[in-house]
Predicted model as a PDB file, atoms N, CA, C, CB and O in Angstrom, pLDDT in the B-factor column:
MODEL        1                                                                  
ATOM      1  N   MET A   1      25.461   7.479  -0.500  1.00 60.00           N  
ATOM      2  CA  MET A   1      24.610   7.356   0.670  1.00 60.00           C  
ATOM      3  C   MET A   1      23.382   8.240   0.453  1.00 60.00           C  
ATOM      4  CB  MET A   1      25.377   7.752   1.977  1.00 60.00           C  
ATOM      5  O   MET A   1      23.518   9.429   0.161  1.00 60.00           O  
ATOM      6  N   SER A   2      22.201   7.674   0.592  1.00 78.00           N  
ATOM      7  CA  SER A   2      20.983   8.437   0.361  1.00 78.00           C  
ATOM      8  C   SER A   2      20.487   9.106   1.636  1.00 78.00           C  
ATOM      9  CB  SER A   2      19.903   7.537  -0.206  1.00 78.00           C  
ATOM     10  O   SER A   2      20.879   8.751   2.748  1.00 78.00           O  
ATOM     11  N   SER A   3      19.622  10.073   1.438  1.00 79.00           N  
ATOM     12  CA  SER A   3      19.053  10.768   2.600  1.00 79.00           C  
ATOM     13  C   SER A   3      18.181   9.810   3.401  1.00 79.00           C  
ATOM     14  CB  SER A   3      18.229  12.006   2.157  1.00 79.00           C  
ATOM     15  O   SER A   3      18.029   9.970   4.612  1.00 79.00           O  
ATOM     16  N   GLU A   4      17.609   8.819   2.730  1.00 78.00           N  
ATOM     17  CA  GLU A   4      16.789   7.822   3.444  1.00 78.00           C  
ATOM     18  C   GLU A   4      17.665   6.989   4.383  1.00 78.00           C  
ATOM     19  CB  GLU A   4      16.049   6.893   2.434  1.00 78.00           C  
ATOM     20  O   GLU A   4      17.240   6.654   5.489  1.00 78.00           O  
ATOM     21  N   ASP A   5      18.871   6.657   3.955  1.00 82.00           N  
ATOM     22  CA  ASP A   5      19.803   5.930   4.811  1.00 82.00           C  
ATOM     23  C   ASP A   5      20.180   6.772   6.031  1.00 82.00           C  
ATOM     24  CB  ASP A   5      21.064   5.536   4.022  1.00 82.00           C  
ATOM     25  O   ASP A   5      20.269   6.261   7.147  1.00 82.00           O  
ATOM     26  N   ALA A   6      20.397   8.042   5.807  1.00 83.00           N  
ATOM     27  CA  ALA A   6      20.745   8.939   6.914  1.00 83.00           C  
ATOM     28  C   ALA A   6      19.592   9.052   7.895  1.00 83.00           C  
ATOM     29  CB  ALA A   6      21.127  10.330   6.387  1.00 83.00           C  
ATOM     30  O   ALA A   6      19.797   9.050   9.108  1.00 83.00           O  
ATOM     31  N   LYS A   7      18.376   9.151   7.365  1.00 81.00           N  
ATOM     32  CA  LYS A   7      17.191   9.212   8.238  1.00 81.00           C  
ATOM     33  C   LYS A   7      17.053   7.929   9.049  1.00 81.00           C  
ATOM     34  CB  LYS A   7      15.910   9.450   7.404  1.00 81.00           C  
ATOM     35  O   LYS A   7      16.718   7.968  10.233  1.00 81.00           O  
ATOM     36  N   GLN A   8      17.312   6.801   8.411  1.00 81.00           N  
ATOM     37  CA  GLN A   8      17.212   5.523   9.121  1.00 81.00           C  
ATOM     38  C   GLN A   8      18.243   5.450  10.235  1.00 81.00           C  
ATOM     39  CB  GLN A   8      17.398   4.344   8.148  1.00 81.00           C  
ATOM     40  O   GLN A   8      17.942   4.960  11.323  1.00 81.00           O  
ATOM     41  N   ARG A   9      19.447   5.927   9.983  1.00 85.00           N  
ATOM     42  CA  ARG A   9      20.482   5.938  11.023  1.00 85.00           C  
ATOM     43  C   ARG A   9      20.076   6.849  12.178  1.00 85.00           C  
ATOM     44  CB  ARG A   9      21.835   6.394  10.436  1.00 85.00           C  
ATOM     45  O   ARG A   9      20.310   6.523  13.342  1.00 85.00           O  
ATOM     46  N   GLU A  10      19.468   7.988  11.858  1.00 84.00           N  
ATOM     47  CA  GLU A  10      18.990   8.895  12.907  1.00 84.00           C  
ATOM     48  C   GLU A  10      17.905   8.237  13.741  1.00 84.00           C  
ATOM     49  CB  GLU A  10      18.463  10.196  12.297  1.00 84.00           C  
ATOM     50  O   GLU A  10      17.904   8.352  14.966  1.00 84.00           O  
ATOM     51  N   ARG A  11      16.987   7.551  13.085  1.00 80.00           N  
ATOM     52  CA  ARG A  11      15.913   6.852  13.811  1.00 80.00           C  
ATOM     53  C   ARG A  11      16.490   5.751  14.690  1.00 80.00           C  
ATOM     54  CB  ARG A  11      14.884   6.255  12.824  1.00 80.00           C  
ATOM     55  O   ARG A  11      16.093   5.586  15.844  1.00 80.00           O  
ATOM     56  N   ASP A  12      17.420   5.011  14.135  1.00 83.00           N  
ATOM     57  CA  ASP A  12      18.042   3.946  14.914  1.00 83.00           C  
ATOM     58  C   ASP A  12      18.776   4.509  16.130  1.00 83.00           C  
ATOM     59  CB  ASP A  12      19.009   3.145  14.038  1.00 83.00           C  
ATOM     60  O   ASP A  12      18.735   3.927  17.214  1.00 83.00           O  
ATOM     61  N   ALA A  13      19.449   5.649  15.940  1.00 85.00           N  
ATOM     62  CA  ALA A  13      20.161   6.286  17.053  1.00 85.00           C  
ATOM     63  C   ALA A  13      19.184   6.743  18.128  1.00 85.00           C  
ATOM     64  CB  ALA A  13      20.991   7.480  16.552  1.00 85.00           C  
ATOM     65  O   ALA A  13      19.474   6.629  19.319  1.00 85.00           O  
ATOM     66  N   LEU A  14      18.036   7.258  17.720  1.00 82.00           N  
ATOM     67  CA  LEU A  14      17.032   7.701  18.680  1.00 82.00           C  
ATOM     68  C   LEU A  14      16.467   6.527  19.473  1.00 82.00           C  
ATOM     69  CB  LEU A  14      15.905   8.439  17.962  1.00 82.00           C  
ATOM     70  O   LEU A  14      16.297   6.623  20.689  1.00 82.00           O  
ATOM     71  N   VAL A  15      16.176   5.425  18.794  1.00 82.00           N  
ATOM     72  CA  VAL A  15      15.676   4.232  19.479  1.00 82.00           C  
ATOM     73  C   VAL A  15      16.746   3.685  20.418  1.00 82.00           C  
ATOM     74  CB  VAL A  15      15.247   3.149  18.457  1.00 82.00           C  
ATOM     75  O   VAL A  15      16.435   3.267  21.534  1.00 82.00           O  
ATOM     76  N   ASP A  16      17.994   3.683  19.980  1.00 85.00           N  
ATOM     77  CA  ASP A  16      19.088   3.224  20.843  1.00 85.00           C  
ATOM     78  C   ASP A  16      19.209   4.092  22.088  1.00 85.00           C  
ATOM     79  CB  ASP A  16      20.413   3.227  20.074  1.00 85.00           C  
ATOM     80  O   ASP A  16      19.439   3.586  23.187  1.00 85.00           O  
ATOM     81  N   LYS A  17      19.051   5.413  21.912  1.00 85.00           N  
ATOM     82  CA  LYS A  17      19.104   6.319  23.056  1.00 85.00           C  
ATOM     83  C   LYS A  17      17.960   6.038  24.015  1.00 85.00           C  
ATOM     84  CB  LYS A  17      19.059   7.779  22.593  1.00 85.00           C  
ATOM     85  O   LYS A  17      18.143   6.050  25.233  1.00 85.00           O  
ATOM     86  N   LEU A  18      16.783   5.785  23.467  1.00 83.00           N  
ATOM     87  CA  LEU A  18      15.629   5.461  24.295  1.00 83.00           C  
ATOM     88  C   LEU A  18      15.867   4.167  25.076  1.00 83.00           C  
ATOM     89  CB  LEU A  18      14.368   5.336  23.429  1.00 83.00           C  
ATOM     90  O   LEU A  18      15.557   4.089  26.265  1.00 83.00           O  
ATOM     91  N   LYS A  19      16.411   3.165  24.411  1.00 86.00           N  
ATOM     92  CA  LYS A  19      16.720   1.899  25.089  1.00 86.00           C  
ATOM     93  C   LYS A  19      17.738   2.114  26.204  1.00 86.00           C  
ATOM     94  CB  LYS A  19      17.252   0.863  24.081  1.00 86.00           C  
ATOM     95  O   LYS A  19      17.593   1.576  27.302  1.00 86.00           O  
ATOM     96  N   SER A  20      18.761   2.898  25.916  1.00 89.00           N  
ATOM     97  CA  SER A  20      19.804   3.172  26.899  1.00 89.00           C  
ATOM     98  C   SER A  20      19.239   3.912  28.113  1.00 89.00           C  
ATOM     99  CB  SER A  20      20.932   3.990  26.262  1.00 89.00           C  
ATOM    100  O   SER A  20      19.559   3.591  29.258  1.00 89.00           O  
ATOM    101  N   THR A  21      18.398   4.900  27.842  1.00 86.00           N  
ATOM    102  CA  THR A  21      17.773   5.651  28.932  1.00 86.00           C  
ATOM    103  C   THR A  21      16.903   4.738  29.775  1.00 86.00           C  
ATOM    104  CB  THR A  21      16.940   6.817  28.383  1.00 86.00           C  
ATOM    105  O   THR A  21      16.909   4.831  31.002  1.00 86.00           O  
ATOM    106  N   LYS A  22      16.156   3.857  29.128  1.00 86.00           N  
ATOM    107  CA  LYS A  22      15.303   2.911  29.850  1.00 86.00           C  
ATOM    108  C   LYS A  22      16.148   2.007  30.736  1.00 86.00           C  
ATOM    109  CB  LYS A  22      14.469   2.067  28.865  1.00 86.00           C  
ATOM    110  O   LYS A  22      15.812   1.785  31.899  1.00 86.00           O  
ATOM    111  N   GLU A  23      17.224   1.493  30.202  1.00 89.00           N  
ATOM    112  CA  GLU A  23      18.100   0.615  30.985  1.00 89.00           C  
ATOM    113  C   GLU A  23      18.661   1.349  32.200  1.00 89.00           C  
ATOM    114  CB  GLU A  23      19.251   0.084  30.111  1.00 89.00           C  
ATOM    115  O   GLU A  23      18.743   0.787  33.292  1.00 89.00           O  
ATOM    116  N   GLN A  24      19.046   2.610  32.000  1.00 90.00           N  
ATOM    117  CA  GLN A  24      19.577   3.407  33.108  1.00 90.00           C  
ATOM    118  C   GLN A  24      18.511   3.609  34.182  1.00 90.00           C  
ATOM    119  CB  GLN A  24      20.087   4.771  32.598  1.00 90.00           C  
ATOM    120  O   GLN A  24      18.776   3.419  35.369  1.00 90.00           O  
ATOM    121  N   TRP A  25      17.323   3.990  33.769  1.00 86.00           N  
ATOM    122  CA  TRP A  25      16.244   4.214  34.736  1.00 86.00           C  
ATOM    123  C   TRP A  25      15.863   2.921  35.451  1.00 86.00           C  
ATOM    124  CB  TRP A  25      15.015   4.806  34.035  1.00 86.00           C  
ATOM    125  O   TRP A  25      15.594   2.932  36.652  1.00 86.00           O  
ATOM    126  N   ASP A  26      15.838   1.813  34.722  1.00 88.00           N  
ATOM    127  CA  ASP A  26      15.530   0.526  35.353  1.00 88.00           C  
ATOM    128  C   ASP A  26      16.584   0.173  36.399  1.00 88.00           C  
ATOM    129  CB  ASP A  26      15.440  -0.589  34.291  1.00 88.00           C  
ATOM    130  O   ASP A  26      16.252  -0.301  37.485  1.00 88.00           O  
ATOM    131  N   ALA A  27      17.851   0.403  36.070  1.00 90.00           N  
ATOM    132  CA  ALA A  27      18.936   0.105  37.016  1.00 90.00           C  
ATOM    133  C   ALA A  27      18.819   0.976  38.262  1.00 90.00           C  
ATOM    134  CB  ALA A  27      20.311   0.316  36.349  1.00 90.00           C  
ATOM    135  O   ALA A  27      19.007   0.497  39.380  1.00 90.00           O  
ATOM    136  N   GLU A  28      18.507   2.266  38.065  1.00 88.00           N  
ATOM    137  CA  GLU A  28      18.341   3.165  39.207  1.00 88.00           C  
ATOM    138  C   GLU A  28      17.170   2.740  40.078  1.00 88.00           C  
ATOM    139  CB  GLU A  28      18.141   4.602  38.730  1.00 88.00           C  
ATOM    140  O   GLU A  28      17.263   2.779  41.305  1.00 88.00           O  
ATOM    141  N   ALA A  29      16.073   2.335  39.456  1.00 87.00           N  
ATOM    142  CA  ALA A  29      14.898   1.890  40.214  1.00 87.00           C  
ATOM    143  C   ALA A  29      15.211   0.616  40.987  1.00 87.00           C  
ATOM    144  CB  ALA A  29      13.698   1.658  39.273  1.00 87.00           C  
ATOM    145  O   ALA A  29      14.799   0.463  42.137  1.00 87.00           O  
ATOM    146  N   ASN A  30      15.940  -0.296  40.354  1.00 88.00           N  
ATOM    147  CA  ASN A  30      16.291  -1.553  41.026  1.00 88.00           C  
ATOM    148  C   ASN A  30      17.290  -1.334  42.147  1.00 88.00           C  
ATOM    149  CB  ASN A  30      16.857  -2.547  40.024  1.00 88.00           C  
ATOM    150  O   ASN A  30      17.307  -2.091  43.118  1.00 88.00           O  
ATOM    151  N   ALA A  31      18.126  -0.304  42.027  1.00 91.00           N  
ATOM    152  CA  ALA A  31      19.127  -0.011  43.053  1.00 91.00           C  
ATOM    153  C   ALA A  31      18.539   0.747  44.238  1.00 91.00           C  
ATOM    154  CB  ALA A  31      20.264   0.788  42.452  1.00 91.00           C  
ATOM    155  O   ALA A  31      19.171   0.851  45.289  1.00 91.00           O  
ATOM    156  N   SER A  32      17.348   1.268  44.068  1.00 86.00           N  
ATOM    157  CA  SER A  32      16.689   2.013  45.146  1.00 86.00           C  
ATOM    158  C   SER A  32      16.474   1.092  46.348  1.00 86.00           C  
ATOM    159  CB  SER A  32      15.330   2.608  44.661  1.00 86.00           C  
ATOM    160  O   SER A  32      16.164  -0.086  46.173  1.00 86.00           O  
ATOM    161  N   PRO A  33      16.636   1.614  47.561  1.00 88.00           N  
ATOM    162  CA  PRO A  33      16.430   0.773  48.750  1.00 88.00           C  
ATOM    163  C   PRO A  33      15.049   0.121  48.787  1.00 88.00           C  
ATOM    164  CB  PRO A  33      16.627   1.600  50.004  1.00 88.00           C  
ATOM    165  O   PRO A  33      14.888  -0.985  49.302  1.00 88.00           O  
ATOM    166  N   ASP A  34      14.058   0.818  48.237  1.00 86.00           N  
ATOM    167  CA  ASP A  34      12.701   0.273  48.203  1.00 86.00           C  
ATOM    168  C   ASP A  34      12.412  -0.528  46.940  1.00 86.00           C  
ATOM    169  CB  ASP A  34      11.700   1.390  48.325  1.00 86.00           C  
ATOM    170  O   ASP A  34      11.342  -1.120  46.802  1.00 86.00           O  
ATOM    171  N   GLY A  35      13.365  -0.543  46.029  1.00 82.00           N  
ATOM    172  CA  GLY A  35      13.164  -1.225  44.759  1.00 82.00           C  
ATOM    173  C   GLY A  35      12.265  -0.403  43.861  1.00 82.00           C  
ATOM    174  O   GLY A  35      11.833   0.685  44.242  1.00 82.00           O  
ATOM    175  N   PRO A  36      11.979  -0.910  42.677  1.00 82.00           N  
ATOM    176  CA  PRO A  36      11.128  -0.161  41.761  1.00 82.00           C  
ATOM    177  C   PRO A  36       9.698  -0.085  42.305  1.00 82.00           C  
ATOM    178  CB  PRO A  36      11.139  -0.811  40.360  1.00 82.00           C  
ATOM    179  O   PRO A  36       9.161  -1.071  42.810  1.00 82.00           O  
ATOM    180  N   ASP A  37       9.101   1.087  42.193  1.00 85.00           N  
ATOM    181  CA  ASP A  37       7.721   1.206  42.639  1.00 85.00           C  
ATOM    182  C   ASP A  37       6.787   1.041  41.441  1.00 85.00           C  
ATOM    183  CB  ASP A  37       7.483   2.569  43.342  1.00 85.00           C  
ATOM    184  O   ASP A  37       7.237   0.755  40.331  1.00 85.00           O  
ATOM    185  N   GLU A  38       5.505   1.218  41.667  1.00 87.00           N  
ATOM    186  CA  GLU A  38       4.523   1.006  40.605  1.00 87.00           C  
ATOM    187  C   GLU A  38       4.734   1.982  39.446  1.00 87.00           C  
ATOM    188  CB  GLU A  38       3.103   1.152  41.162  1.00 87.00           C  
ATOM    189  O   GLU A  38       4.582   1.614  38.281  1.00 87.00           O  
ATOM    190  N   THR A  39       5.082   3.211  39.770  1.00 84.00           N  
ATOM    191  CA  THR A  39       5.325   4.213  38.727  1.00 84.00           C  
ATOM    192  C   THR A  39       6.526   3.819  37.876  1.00 84.00           C  
ATOM    193  CB  THR A  39       5.551   5.604  39.353  1.00 84.00           C  
ATOM    194  O   THR A  39       6.490   3.948  36.652  1.00 84.00           O  
ATOM    195  N   ASP A  40       7.591   3.337  38.522  1.00 82.00           N  
ATOM    196  CA  ASP A  40       8.769   2.885  37.777  1.00 82.00           C  
ATOM    197  C   ASP A  40       8.397   1.759  36.814  1.00 82.00           C  
ATOM    198  CB  ASP A  40       9.875   2.415  38.747  1.00 82.00           C  
ATOM    199  O   ASP A  40       8.818   1.753  35.657  1.00 82.00           O  
ATOM    200  N   ALA A  41       7.607   0.812  37.302  1.00 84.00           N  
ATOM    201  CA  ALA A  41       7.213  -0.327  36.476  1.00 84.00           C  
ATOM    202  C   ALA A  41       6.363   0.124  35.292  1.00 84.00           C  
ATOM    203  CB  ALA A  41       6.445  -1.355  37.315  1.00 84.00           C  
ATOM    204  O   ALA A  41       6.549  -0.358  34.174  1.00 84.00           O  
ATOM    205  N   LEU A  42       5.429   1.049  35.532  1.00 85.00           N  
ATOM    206  CA  LEU A  42       4.584   1.542  34.443  1.00 85.00           C  
ATOM    207  C   LEU A  42       5.396   2.309  33.411  1.00 85.00           C  
ATOM    208  CB  LEU A  42       3.473   2.430  34.993  1.00 85.00           C  
ATOM    209  O   LEU A  42       5.191   2.147  32.208  1.00 85.00           O  
ATOM    210  N   LEU A  43       6.307   3.136  33.875  1.00 83.00           N  
ATOM    211  CA  LEU A  43       7.160   3.894  32.971  1.00 83.00           C  
ATOM    212  C   LEU A  43       8.030   2.969  32.133  1.00 83.00           C  
ATOM    213  CB  LEU A  43       8.031   4.868  33.754  1.00 83.00           C  
ATOM    214  O   LEU A  43       8.182   3.169  30.928  1.00 83.00           O  
ATOM    215  N   SER A  44       8.593   1.965  32.769  1.00 84.00           N  
ATOM    216  CA  SER A  44       9.433   1.017  32.059  1.00 84.00           C  
ATOM    217  C   SER A  44       8.637   0.292  30.979  1.00 84.00           C  
ATOM    218  CB  SER A  44      10.044   0.012  33.034  1.00 84.00           C  
ATOM    219  O   SER A  44       9.123   0.113  29.862  1.00 84.00           O  
ATOM    220  N   LYS A  45       7.428  -0.121  31.306  1.00 85.00           N  
ATOM    221  CA  LYS A  45       6.582  -0.829  30.345  1.00 85.00           C  
ATOM    222  C   LYS A  45       6.189   0.092  29.191  1.00 85.00           C  
ATOM    223  CB  LYS A  45       5.322  -1.382  31.039  1.00 85.00           C  
ATOM    224  O   LYS A  45       6.173  -0.331  28.035  1.00 85.00           O  
ATOM    225  N   ALA A  46       5.871   1.355  29.504  1.00 84.00           N  
ATOM    226  CA  ALA A  46       5.491   2.314  28.459  1.00 84.00           C  
ATOM    227  C   ALA A  46       6.644   2.549  27.494  1.00 84.00           C  
ATOM    228  CB  ALA A  46       5.047   3.647  29.082  1.00 84.00           C  
ATOM    229  O   ALA A  46       6.444   2.612  26.281  1.00 84.00           O  
ATOM    230  N   ILE A  47       7.847   2.678  28.032  1.00 82.00           N  
ATOM    231  CA  ILE A  47       9.016   2.900  27.169  1.00 82.00           C  
ATOM    232  C   ILE A  47       9.272   1.659  26.314  1.00 82.00           C  
ATOM    233  CB  ILE A  47      10.276   3.243  28.019  1.00 82.00           C  
ATOM    234  O   ILE A  47       9.579   1.763  25.127  1.00 82.00           O  
ATOM    235  N   GLU A  48       9.143   0.504  26.924  1.00 84.00           N  
ATOM    236  CA  GLU A  48       9.337  -0.751  26.179  1.00 84.00           C  
ATOM    237  C   GLU A  48       8.359  -0.837  25.009  1.00 84.00           C  
ATOM    238  CB  GLU A  48       9.158  -1.974  27.113  1.00 84.00           C  
ATOM    239  O   GLU A  48       8.735  -1.206  23.897  1.00 84.00           O  
ATOM    240  N   MET A  49       7.094  -0.490  25.278  1.00 84.00           N  
ATOM    241  CA  MET A  49       6.078  -0.520  24.220  1.00 84.00           C  
ATOM    242  C   MET A  49       6.382   0.521  23.142  1.00 84.00           C  
ATOM    243  CB  MET A  49       4.677  -0.275  24.813  1.00 84.00           C  
ATOM    244  O   MET A  49       6.186   0.255  21.955  1.00 84.00           O  
ATOM    245  N   ALA A  50       6.854   1.692  23.540  1.00 78.00           N  
ATOM    246  CA  ALA A  50       7.193   2.736  22.569  1.00 78.00           C  
ATOM    247  C   ALA A  50       8.317   2.278  21.653  1.00 78.00           C  
ATOM    248  CB  ALA A  50       7.595   4.032  23.288  1.00 78.00           C  
ATOM    249  O   ALA A  50       8.290   2.528  20.448  1.00 78.00           O  
ATOM    250  N   ILE A  51       9.302   1.606  22.233  1.00 78.00           N  
ATOM    251  CA  ILE A  51      10.413   1.098  21.425  1.00 78.00           C  
ATOM    252  C   ILE A  51       9.896   0.090  20.405  1.00 78.00           C  
ATOM    253  CB  ILE A  51      11.496   0.450  22.324  1.00 78.00           C  
ATOM    254  O   ILE A  51      10.251   0.148  19.228  1.00 78.00           O  
ATOM    255  N   GLU A  52       9.056  -0.833  20.863  1.00 78.00           N  
ATOM    256  CA  GLU A  52       8.517  -1.854  19.961  1.00 78.00           C  
ATOM    257  C   GLU A  52       7.668  -1.219  18.865  1.00 78.00           C  
ATOM    258  CB  GLU A  52       7.684  -2.879  20.744  1.00 78.00           C  
ATOM    259  O   GLU A  52       7.795  -1.579  17.695  1.00 78.00           O  
ATOM    260  N   GLN A  53       6.812  -0.286  19.234  1.00 74.00           N  
ATOM    261  CA  GLN A  53       5.945   0.365  18.254  1.00 74.00           C  
ATOM    262  C   GLN A  53       6.749   1.257  17.318  1.00 74.00           C  
ATOM    263  CB  GLN A  53       4.864   1.183  18.959  1.00 74.00           C  
ATOM    264  O   GLN A  53       6.451   1.346  16.127  1.00 74.00           O  
ATOM    265  N   GLY A  54       7.750   1.906  17.850  1.00 66.00           N  
ATOM    266  CA  GLY A  54       8.561   2.814  17.047  1.00 66.00           C  
ATOM    267  C   GLY A  54       9.261   2.127  15.905  1.00 66.00           C  
ATOM    268  O   GLY A  54       9.440   2.709  14.835  1.00 66.00           O  
ATOM    269  N   LYS A  55       9.656   0.896  16.124  1.00 62.00           N  
ATOM    270  CA  LYS A  55      10.362   0.168  15.069  1.00 62.00           C  
ATOM    271  C   LYS A  55       9.437  -0.160  13.905  1.00 62.00           C  
ATOM    272  CB  LYS A  55      10.972  -1.116  15.626  1.00 62.00           C  
ATOM    273  O   LYS A  55       9.905  -0.368  12.785  1.00 62.00           O  
ATOM    274  N   GLY A  56       8.135  -0.210  14.152  1.00 57.00           N  
ATOM    275  CA  GLY A  56       7.195  -0.600  13.114  1.00 57.00           C  
ATOM    276  C   GLY A  56       6.524   0.567  12.408  1.00 57.00           C  
ATOM    277  O   GLY A  56       5.794   0.346  11.442  1.00 57.00           O  
ATOM    278  N   TRP A  57       6.740   1.793  12.850  1.00 57.00           N  
ATOM    279  CA  TRP A  57       6.076   2.936  12.233  1.00 57.00           C  
ATOM    280  C   TRP A  57       6.673   3.230  10.873  1.00 57.00           C  
ATOM    281  CB  TRP A  57       6.175   4.167  13.129  1.00 57.00           C  
ATOM    282  O   TRP A  57       7.880   3.104  10.666  1.00 57.00           O  
ATOM    283  N   THR A  58       5.821   3.620   9.960  1.00 58.00           N  
ATOM    284  CA  THR A  58       6.302   3.968   8.628  1.00 58.00           C  
ATOM    285  C   THR A  58       6.504   5.469   8.492  1.00 58.00           C  
ATOM    286  CB  THR A  58       5.327   3.475   7.564  1.00 58.00           C  
ATOM    287  O   THR A  58       7.296   5.907   7.658  1.00 58.00           O  
ATOM    288  N   SER A  59       5.812   6.259   9.288  1.00 65.00           N  
ATOM    289  CA  SER A  59       5.989   7.706   9.242  1.00 65.00           C  
ATOM    290  C   SER A  59       7.124   8.092  10.179  1.00 65.00           C  
ATOM    291  CB  SER A  59       4.676   8.447   9.626  1.00 65.00           C  
ATOM    292  O   SER A  59       6.979   8.048  11.400  1.00 65.00           O  
ATOM    293  N   SER A  60       8.243   8.467   9.599  1.00 66.00           N  
ATOM    294  CA  SER A  60       9.403   8.785  10.423  1.00 66.00           C  
ATOM    295  C   SER A  60       9.158  10.025  11.279  1.00 66.00           C  
ATOM    296  CB  SER A  60      10.632   8.993   9.544  1.00 66.00           C  
ATOM    297  O   SER A  60       9.628  10.090  12.415  1.00 66.00           O  
ATOM    298  N   ASP A  61       8.431  11.008  10.754  1.00 75.00           N  
ATOM    299  CA  ASP A  61       8.160  12.213  11.533  1.00 75.00           C  
ATOM    300  C   ASP A  61       7.325  11.893  12.771  1.00 75.00           C  
ATOM    301  CB  ASP A  61       7.444  13.254  10.670  1.00 75.00           C  
ATOM    302  O   ASP A  61       7.620  12.373  13.865  1.00 75.00           O  
ATOM    303  N   GLU A  62       6.292  11.089  12.594  1.00 71.00           N  
ATOM    304  CA  GLU A  62       5.441  10.722  13.718  1.00 71.00           C  
ATOM    305  C   GLU A  62       6.236   9.943  14.771  1.00 71.00           C  
ATOM    306  CB  GLU A  62       4.241   9.892  13.232  1.00 71.00           C  
ATOM    307  O   GLU A  62       6.130  10.209  15.968  1.00 71.00           O  
ATOM    308  N   ARG A  63       7.002   9.016  14.320  1.00 67.00           N  
ATOM    309  CA  ARG A  63       7.793   8.188  15.236  1.00 67.00           C  
ATOM    310  C   ARG A  63       8.815   9.021  16.005  1.00 67.00           C  
ATOM    311  CB  ARG A  63       8.504   7.077  14.463  1.00 67.00           C  
ATOM    312  O   ARG A  63       8.939   8.888  17.222  1.00 67.00           O  
ATOM    313  N   GLU A  64       9.543   9.875  15.297  1.00 73.00           N  
ATOM    314  CA  GLU A  64      10.575  10.694  15.933  1.00 73.00           C  
ATOM    315  C   GLU A  64       9.974  11.653  16.955  1.00 73.00           C  
ATOM    316  CB  GLU A  64      11.353  11.478  14.878  1.00 73.00           C  
ATOM    317  O   GLU A  64      10.518  11.809  18.048  1.00 73.00           O  
ATOM    318  N   LYS A  65       8.863  12.294  16.615  1.00 75.00           N  
ATOM    319  CA  LYS A  65       8.218  13.216  17.544  1.00 75.00           C  
ATOM    320  C   LYS A  65       7.776  12.478  18.804  1.00 75.00           C  
ATOM    321  CB  LYS A  65       7.015  13.906  16.876  1.00 75.00           C  
ATOM    322  O   LYS A  65       7.937  12.987  19.913  1.00 75.00           O  
ATOM    323  N   TYR A  66       7.219  11.282  18.636  1.00 73.00           N  
ATOM    324  CA  TYR A  66       6.768  10.508  19.787  1.00 73.00           C  
ATOM    325  C   TYR A  66       7.941  10.108  20.674  1.00 73.00           C  
ATOM    326  CB  TYR A  66       6.009   9.266  19.327  1.00 73.00           C  
ATOM    327  O   TYR A  66       7.880  10.269  21.893  1.00 73.00           O  
ATOM    328  N   LEU A  67       8.982   9.599  20.083  1.00 71.00           N  
ATOM    329  CA  LEU A  67      10.143   9.167  20.866  1.00 71.00           C  
ATOM    330  C   LEU A  67      10.804  10.355  21.548  1.00 71.00           C  
ATOM    331  CB  LEU A  67      11.158   8.439  19.971  1.00 71.00           C  
ATOM    332  O   LEU A  67      11.268  10.238  22.682  1.00 71.00           O  
ATOM    333  N   GLU A  68      10.853  11.491  20.873  1.00 76.00           N  
ATOM    334  CA  GLU A  68      11.449  12.675  21.483  1.00 76.00           C  
ATOM    335  C   GLU A  68      10.648  13.137  22.693  1.00 76.00           C  
ATOM    336  CB  GLU A  68      11.550  13.802  20.463  1.00 76.00           C  
ATOM    337  O   GLU A  68      11.233  13.608  23.668  1.00 76.00           O  
ATOM    338  N   THR A  69       9.328  13.014  22.654  1.00 75.00           N  
ATOM    339  CA  THR A  69       8.521  13.414  23.806  1.00 75.00           C  
ATOM    340  C   THR A  69       8.794  12.517  24.989  1.00 75.00           C  
ATOM    341  CB  THR A  69       7.038  13.387  23.463  1.00 75.00           C  
ATOM    342  O   THR A  69       8.711  12.964  26.133  1.00 75.00           O  
ATOM    343  N   LEU A  70       9.114  11.277  24.743  1.00 71.00           N  
ATOM    344  CA  LEU A  70       9.426  10.373  25.849  1.00 71.00           C  
ATOM    345  C   LEU A  70      10.751  10.728  26.499  1.00 71.00           C  
ATOM    346  CB  LEU A  70       9.458   8.932  25.364  1.00 71.00           C  
ATOM    347  O   LEU A  70      10.949  10.478  27.688  1.00 71.00           O  
ATOM    348  N   LEU A  71      11.646  11.302  25.738  1.00 72.00           N  
ATOM    349  CA  LEU A  71      12.975  11.641  26.268  1.00 72.00           C  
ATOM    350  C   LEU A  71      13.057  13.061  26.797  1.00 72.00           C  
ATOM    351  CB  LEU A  71      14.018  11.451  25.201  1.00 72.00           C  
ATOM    352  O   LEU A  71      14.105  13.474  27.295  1.00 72.00           O  
ATOM    353  N   ASP A  72      11.966  13.816  26.697  1.00 68.00           N  
ATOM    354  CA  ASP A  72      11.975  15.217  27.122  1.00 68.00           C  
ATOM    355  C   ASP A  72      12.203  15.395  28.610  1.00 68.00           C  
ATOM    356  CB  ASP A  72      10.687  15.868  26.743  1.00 68.00           C  
ATOM    357  O   ASP A  72      12.691  16.447  29.022  1.00 68.00           O  
ATOM    358  N   ASP A  73      11.876  14.429  29.421  1.00 57.00           N  
ATOM    359  CA  ASP A  73      12.039  14.575  30.870  1.00 57.00           C  
ATOM    360  C   ASP A  73      13.457  14.658  31.207  1.00 57.00           C  
ATOM    361  CB  ASP A  73      11.408  13.447  31.624  1.00 57.00           C  
ATOM    362  O   ASP A  73      13.807  14.785  32.380  1.00 57.00           O  
TER     363      ASP A  73                                                      
ENDMDL                                                                          
END                                                                             
């Protein structure tokens, strides 16, 4: 097993965590009595775009740092 394979698994795990967090937040927003507000919708779209862009980045350091900042909240 190469270190590149391990890095890829780490990146995949980070993207999976981001997807899971997004799904959780979307469910919470939809369960709200008022439903998702504009901020919820914008956040959901931003995370969706980050996931899509993250899969295409070639610099693993740049991608990981960006995804980690999204999960810092």
